[in-house]
C-alpha positions in Angstrom: 1.3 -22.2 8.7 -1.8 -21.5 10.8 -3.7 -18.7 11.7 -3.8 -17.2 15.8 -5.8 -15.0 17.5 -6.3 -14.6 21.0 -9.8 -12.4 20.3 -11.2 -11.3 17.2 -9.2 -10.4 15.0 -5.9 -9.9 16.7 -2.9 -12.0 15.6 -0.6 -12.8 18.2 2.8 -13.1 15.8 1.7 -9.3 14.4 3.4 -8.6 17.9 6.6 -9.7 18.0 7.1 -8.2 14.1 6.6 -4.6 16.2 8.8 -5.9 18.9 11.2 -6.7 16.0 11.3 -3.1 14.0 11.3 -1.0 17.2 14.4 -3.2 18.4 16.0 -2.8 14.9 15.3 1.0 14.9 16.8 2.2 18.2 19.6 -0.1 17.7 19.9 2.1 14.5 20.2 5.0 16.5 21.1 3.9 19.3 24.8 2.2 17.8 26.8 3.4 15.8 28.0 -0.4 15.5 24.6 -1.0 13.9 24.8 2.0 12.1 27.4 0.8 10.0 25.3 -2.1 9.1 23.9 -0.2 6.1 20.6 -1.7 7.2 19.6 1.6 8.6 15.6 2.2 8.0 15.0 -1.6 7.9 12.1 -1.1 11.2 10.8 1.8 9.7 10.0 0.4 6.3 9.1 -2.7 8.1 6.1 -0.5 10.6 5.0 0.1 7.1 4.3 -2.9 5.9 2.5 -3.2 8.3 0.3 -0.4 9.3 -0.5 -0.4 5.5 -2.2 -4.5 6.2 -3.2 -3.7 8.7 -5.1 -0.6 8.6 -7.0 -2.1 5.0 -7.7 -4.9 6.5 -9.4 -3.8 9.1 -11.0 -0.9 6.7 -12.1 -3.5 4.1 -13.7 -5.7 7.1 -16.1 -2.6 8.6 -16.7 -2.2 4.6 -17.9 -5.2 4.2 -19.8 -5.1 7.1 -21.2 -1.2 6.4 -22.5 -2.9 2.9 -24.2 -6.3 4.5 -26.2 -3.6 7.1 -26.8 -0.9 5.0 -24.9 1.6 6.9 -23.4 4.6 5.7 -19.6 4.4 5.2 -19.5 7.9 6.5 -20.0 6.7 10.2 -16.7 4.5 9.2 -14.4 6.5 8.5 -16.3 8.6 12.2 -15.0 5.9 14.2 -11.9 4.8 12.4 -10.0 8.7 13.3 -11.9 8.9 16.5 -10.2 5.6 17.1 -6.8 6.5 15.5 -7.1 9.8 17.5 -7.2 8.3 20.8 -4.1 5.5 19.7 -1.9 7.8 18.7 -2.6 12.1 19.1 -2.3 12.1 23.4 0.9 10.5 24.1 2.5 11.8 20.6 1.2 15.5 21.9 2.1 15.0 25.7 5.7 13.6 23.9 6.3 16.5 22.1 5.1 19.6 24.9 7.2 17.9 27.5 10.3 17.4 25.3 9.9 21.0 24.7 9.1 22.4 28.1 12.5 20.4 29.4 14.6 21.9 26.5 14.2 19.7 22.9 15.9 22.2 20.8 14.7 20.2 17.8 11.8 20.0 19.4 11.4 23.9 20.3 12.7 25.5 16.8 10.2 23.4 14.9 7.5 23.1 17.3 4.5 24.6 14.7 5.6 21.6 12.1 5.6 18.1 15.1 2.0 19.9 16.2 1.1 19.6 12.9 1.9 16.2 12.2 4.5 18.0 9.4 7.6 16.9 11.1 8.7 14.9 7.2 8.5 18.3 5.5 10.3 20.7 8.1 13.1 18.1 7.6 13.4 17.8 3.4 12.4 22.2 3.7 15.6 21.8 5.3 18.3 19.0 3.7 19.4 17.4 6.8 17.8 15.0 9.9 16.7 17.5 13.3 18.6 15.4 15.4 16.1 14.2 18.6 13.3 15.0 17.0 14.2 13.3 13.3 12.4 10.3 14.2 9.3 11.6 14.8 9.3 11.3 10.4 7.8 8.1 10.0 5.2 8.7 12.6 4.3 11.9 9.7 3.4 10.1 7.0 2.3 7.2 9.0 -0.8 10.1 10.5 -0.8 11.7 5.8 -1.5 8.2 5.3 -3.8 7.5 7.2 -5.6 10.8 6.0 -5.8 9.6 3.0 -6.5 5.7 2.3 -10.1 5.5 4.2 -11.3 6.9 1.3 -9.5 5.0 -0.8 -10.5 2.0 0.5 -13.9 2.9 1.5 -14.9 4.4 -1.9 -13.1 3.0 -4.8 -15.0 0.9 -6.5 -13.9 -2.7 -4.9 -13.8 -3.9 -8.5 -10.5 -1.5 -9.1 -9.2 -2.1 -5.7 -6.9 -3.9 -7.0 -5.3 -1.8 -9.4 -5.7 1.1 -7.4 -3.5 -0.1 -4.8 -0.9 -1.5 -7.3 -1.2 2.8 -8.6 -0.1 3.5 -5.3 2.7 1.6 -5.3 4.7 2.2 -8.3 4.2 6.0 -7.2 7.3 5.8 -4.7 9.8 4.2 -7.4 9.1 6.6 -10.1 9.3 9.6 -7.3 12.3 8.4 -6.1 13.5 7.9 -10.1 13.0 11.1 -10.9 14.3 13.0 -7.9 17.6 10.7 -9.2 17.2 11.6 -12.7 16.4 15.8 -11.8 18.9 16.1 -8.7 16.3 17.1 -6.7 15.2 17.0 -3.1 18.9 14.3 -2.5 19.4 11.9 0.3 16.0 13.5 2.8 13.3 13.2 -0.2 12.9 9.5 1.5 10.6 11.9 4.0 8.0 12.2 2.6 5.0 10.3 2.3 5.2 9.7 -1.0 8.6 7.5 -1.1 7.0 5.3 1.2 3.7 4.5 -0.3 5.1 1.2 -1.6 5.7 -0.2 1.4 2.3 1.3 3.2 1.1 0.1 -0.1 2.2 -3.5 -0.7 0.7 -3.9 2.8 -2.5 -2.7 2.4 -2.5 -5.0 -1.2 -1.1 -8.2 1.2 -4.7 -7.6 3.2 -6.9 -7.1 0.2 -5.6 -11.0 -1.2 -6.1 -12.2 2.1 -10.4 -10.6 2.1 -11.1 -11.5 -1.4 -14.0 -14.3 -1.5 -11.0 -17.0 -3.4 -8.5 -16.6 -1.0 -11.4 -16.7 1.7 -13.0 -20.3 -0.4 -10.9 -21.7 -2.1 -8.0 -23.4 -0.1 -5.7 -24.4 -3.4 -5.7 -21.0 -4.2 -5.0 -19.8 -0.8 -2.2 -22.4 -0.9 -1.0 -21.5 -4.0 -0.5 -17.7 -2.7 0.8 -18.8 0.4 3.5 -20.4 -1.9 4.5 -17.7 -4.0 4.5 -15.0 -1.5 7.0 -17.9 0.3 9.3 -17.4 -2.6 9.0 -14.0 -2.6 10.4 -13.8 0.1 13.6 -16.3 0.1 14.2 -13.9 -3.4 13.6 -10.7 -2.1 16.0 -11.8 0.7 18.6 -13.3 -1.2 18.5 -10.3 -3.8 18.4 -7.6 -0.1 21.8 -9.3 0.5 23.4 -9.3 -2.8 23.0 -5.2 -2.8 24.5 -5.4 1.0 27.5 -7.3 0.3 28.2 -4.8 -2.7 27.9 -1.0 -2.0 29.5 -0.5 -4.8 27.4 -1.1 -7.4 24.8 1.0 -5.4 26.9 4.1 -5.3 27.5 3.7 -8.9 23.9 3.3 -9.9 21.5 4.4 -7.5 18.5 3.2 -9.8 19.4 -0.2 -7.4 18.1 1.7 -4.9 15.2 0.6 -6.0 15.4 -2.9 -6.7 16.7 -2.9 -3.2 13.2 -1.4 -1.5 10.9 -4.0 -3.8 13.4 -7.3 -2.2 12.8 -5.7 1.5 9.1 -5.2 0.8 9.0 -9.0 -0.8 10.8 -10.0 2.3 8.5 -8.1 4.7 5.8 -8.9 2.8 6.2 -12.6 3.2 7.5 -13.0 7.0 4.0 -10.4 7.4 2.0 -12.8 5.8 3.9 -15.6 8.0 2.6 -14.2 10.9 -0.4 -13.1 10.4 -1.3 -16.8 9.5 0.8 -18.3 12.3 4.5 -19.4 12.1 5.2 -22.4 13.6 8.4 -23.9 15.1 10.8 -22.2 16.7 9.9 -18.8 14.9 5.8 -18.7 15.7 7.1 -19.7 19.6 9.5 -16.7 19.4 6.6 -14.3 18.2 4.3 -15.7 20.5 5.9 -15.2 23.4 4.8 -13.0 26.4 8.1 -11.0 26.2 7.9 -10.2 22.6 3.9 -10.0 22.2 4.7 -7.0 25.1 7.3 -5.2 23.8 5.2 -5.2 20.7 2.3 -3.7 22.9 4.6 -1.0 24.3 6.5 -0.9 21.2 4.9 2.9 20.1 5.9 4.7 24.0 9.3 2.6 22.6 9.7 4.5 19.3 8.4 8.2 20.8 10.6 7.8 23.7 13.8 6.1 22.0 15.5 9.2 21.3 14.8 11.9 23.4 16.0 9.0 26.5 19.7 9.7 25.2 19.8 13.2 24.7 18.6 14.1 27.8 20.4 11.9 29.6 23.5 13.3 27.8 22.5 17.0 28.9 21.9 15.9 32.0 25.8 14.5 32.3 27.0 17.7 31.0 25.1 20.0 33.7 26.5 17.7 36.2 29.7 17.3 35.6 30.2 14.3 34.7 32.8 13.2 32.3 33.5 10.6 30.1 30.8 7.7 31.0 31.6 4.0 30.2 29.2 3.5 27.1 27.6 -0.2 27.5 27.0 1.5 31.4 25.9 4.3 29.6 23.6 3.1 26.7 22.2 0.1 29.9 21.1 2.6 32.1 19.4 4.8 29.1 17.6 0.9 27.5 16.1 1.3 31.6 14.8 4.9 31.1 13.7 3.7 28.3 12.1 0.5 28.8 10.6 2.2 32.5 9.0 5.2 31.0 7.6 2.7 28.0 6.1 0.6 30.2 4.6 3.5 32.2 3.4 5.1 29.7 1.6 1.7 28.4 0.0 0.8 31.4 -0.9 4.4 33.0 -2.0 6.2 30.0 -2.5 4.4 26.2 -3.9 0.9 28.0 -6.5 4.1 29.1 -7.0 5.6 27.1 -7.8 2.3 24.2 -10.9 0.8 26.0 -12.5 4.2 24.9 -12.1 3.0 21.6 -15.1 0.7 22.4 -17.6 3.8 22.4 -16.6 4.2 18.4 -17.1 0.8 17.1 -16.9 0.8 13.0 -20.3 0.1 12.1 -23.0 -0.2 14.5 -25.6 -2.3 13.7 -29.0 -0.2 13.6 -31.3 -0.6 16.0 -34.0 -2.4 14.0 -31.4 -4.6 12.6 -31.4 -6.0 16.7 -32.6 -9.2 17.2 -33.9 -10.2 13.2 -33.6 -13.8 12.2 
């Protein structure tokens, strides 16, 4: 594997992974054929592993720099939230408010929950999905994760970080098993943030290992780590495949759902590590290709818009009195609308706001340090 960056800290192949994740989500929600495969949630789970990895890596780098320069960590926290605000909030609130004004029933009904990033809690309380607004649950989980994680990474003593992350990872299966034993929450318990901590935490743990001195300074140990990660990915793929091919086993022994979760985590951690270091061959060329990278860049818009496009399209067709529409044609039109909205959002809105992130460096070099040898 070969580390491939285009600018400092930007790993191009991770955008390719985002493209795969968002495509999986859209296909799952738009096509019954994909839903029937039982691969539900994989796109979101890959997003969670990627988020844990990237956010933790950013925070660890900022912590190291802040400690080296004697800069207060509260500056890192402020900049983190300012940068997250610029990336996430404007488009999210624009879409939610527009959807409410255009008559989205489940946005209007749960507007307070959506505006406060508690869509997942609304779903848990209701005990069922909430139509065209259901996909907002994962964005709520990520935002709730962002509220906690900077303090964990910046203020936990370094010698305790590994154990702390391991503890967070184990909270998810412990909670899921408790829900199974106590018959609490049902399938919707999975929308709570604690239920996704093993995905987010696994990405975080991967970043912690990569940032460690032993990983960076010892090529032999680094190669050994890579071999273990790759082996884990293969094992995860095999276990996941076996469980998917034997659905009756999962139904008779729900506890195996936890095994499935960790199989997916092993697989996605391996893929994330490989993409971060830089896959070679066909996989590397595919993930680094311009189309894949571009889809990854606009993936936030694709995710936000994707449930609303068919919802409003079907309402419009009903209002126009249009009867049955050829399904492939309708999917093509909806896909074009989705891509068009996401491209426009990226170039006219998101990309311009992202430029302001430079005004909030994680660690601003103190004036007295400038010019020092």
